[in-house]
C-alpha positions as CSV (number, residue, x, y, z in Angstrom):
1,M,3.2,-15.7,6.5
2,A,1.7,-13.0,4.3
3,K,4.1,-10.9,2.3
4,I,3.3,-7.1,2.5
5,L,4.8,-4.4,0.2
6,L,4.9,-0.9,1.8
7,V,5.2,1.9,-0.7
8,D,5.7,5.5,0.4
9,D,8.2,8.2,-0.7
10,A,8.6,9.2,3.0
11,A,11.0,6.8,4.7
12,F,9.6,7.6,8.1
13,M,6.1,6.6,6.9
14,R,7.4,3.2,5.7
15,M,9.3,2.8,9.0
16,M,6.1,3.6,11.0
17,L,4.1,1.1,8.9
18,K,6.8,-1.5,9.3
19,D,7.0,-1.0,13.0
20,T,3.2,-1.2,13.5
21,L,2.9,-4.4,11.3
22,S,5.9,-6.2,12.8
23,K,4.7,-5.6,16.4
24,N,1.5,-7.4,15.3
25,G,3.2,-10.4,13.8
26,Y,3.6,-9.4,10.2
27,T,7.3,-9.8,9.5
28,D,7.5,-10.6,5.8
29,L,7.7,-6.9,4.8
30,Y,9.1,-5.2,1.7
31,E,9.6,-1.6,0.8
32,A,9.5,0.7,-2.2
33,A,10.0,4.5,-2.3
34,D,7.9,5.3,-5.4
35,G,5.5,3.9,-7.9
36,L,8.2,2.6,-10.3
37,Q,10.0,0.8,-7.5
38,A,6.6,-0.6,-6.3
39,V,5.9,-2.1,-9.7
40,E,9.4,-3.7,-9.9
41,K,9.2,-5.0,-6.3
42,Y,5.6,-6.3,-6.9
43,K,6.9,-8.4,-9.9
44,E,9.8,-9.7,-7.8
45,V,8.1,-10.5,-4.5
46,Q,4.4,-11.2,-5.6
47,P,3.1,-9.8,-2.2
48,D,-0.3,-10.8,-0.7
49,L,-1.0,-7.1,0.1
50,V,0.4,-3.8,-1.1
51,I,0.0,-0.6,1.0
52,L,0.4,2.2,-1.5
53,D,0.7,5.9,-1.0
54,I,-1.0,8.1,-3.6
55,T,1.3,11.1,-3.9
56,M,4.8,10.1,-4.9
57,P,7.5,11.1,-7.4
58,N,8.4,9.2,-10.7
59,M,5.0,7.3,-10.8
60,D,2.2,8.2,-8.4
61,G,0.2,5.6,-6.5
62,L,-2.8,5.6,-8.9
63,E,-0.6,4.8,-11.9
64,A,1.2,2.2,-9.8
65,L,-2.1,0.7,-8.8
66,K,-3.3,0.4,-12.4
67,T,0.0,-1.1,-13.5
68,I,0.0,-3.7,-10.6
69,K,-3.7,-4.5,-11.4
70,S,-2.7,-5.1,-15.1
71,I,0.1,-7.5,-14.0
72,N,-2.2,-9.3,-11.6
73,P,-6.0,-8.5,-11.6
74,N,-6.3,-10.4,-8.3
75,S,-3.7,-8.2,-6.5
76,V,-4.8,-6.7,-3.2
77,V,-3.9,-3.0,-2.8
78,V,-4.8,-0.6,0.0
79,M,-4.2,3.0,-0.8
80,C,-2.9,5.7,1.7
81,S,-3.9,9.3,1.3
82,A,-3.7,12.5,3.3
83,M,-6.9,14.3,4.2
84,G,-8.5,16.2,1.4
85,Q,-7.6,13.7,-1.4
86,E,-11.2,12.3,-1.6
87,A,-11.3,12.5,-5.5
88,M,-8.1,10.5,-5.7
89,V,-9.4,7.9,-3.2
90,I,-12.6,7.5,-5.3
91,E,-10.5,7.0,-8.4
92,A,-8.3,4.5,-6.6
93,I,-11.3,2.4,-5.5
94,K,-12.7,2.5,-9.1
95,S,-9.3,1.4,-10.3
96,G,-9.4,-1.7,-8.0
97,A,-8.1,-0.6,-4.6
98,K,-9.5,-2.8,-1.9
99,D,-9.6,-0.1,0.8
100,F,-7.8,3.1,1.9
101,I,-6.2,4.4,5.0
102,V,-6.1,8.1,5.8
103,K,-2.8,9.7,7.0
104,P,-1.7,10.4,9.6
105,F,-1.8,6.7,10.3
106,K,-3.5,5.4,13.4
107,P,-1.8,2.0,14.2
108,D,-5.1,0.3,15.1
109,R,-6.7,1.3,11.8
110,I,-3.7,-0.2,9.9
111,I,-3.9,-3.5,11.8
112,K,-7.7,-3.6,11.5
113,T,-7.5,-3.1,7.7
114,V,-4.6,-5.6,7.2
115,T,-6.3,-8.2,9.4
116,S,-9.6,-7.9,7.7
117,I,-7.9,-8.5,4.3
118,L,-5.4,-11.1,5.2
119,G,-7.3,-12.8,8.0
């Protein structure tokens, strides 16, 4: 079973992602509340996929993405962004993000993205 790390500073967003993924058979799920925790959890768990919010305290998602990519260039990261963060999304893709999901989340979009990446 694929390991997925969910990173968002909003607990309800992590809960919604977790709920959507677990209902679709993804049960090996881990959480982090900011970029620093994400990097630590990434090193500990070595997930198959990271779903990473862009705007967070301590270390933002772009910085966390770059750090995770420096740890493992083959890491698979999907960024999350609110509407109107196009410039950040473009930077994330240039920095190695595989895809992005726009908030507010639509459960079918999350599953479609995760399934296309993990099979």
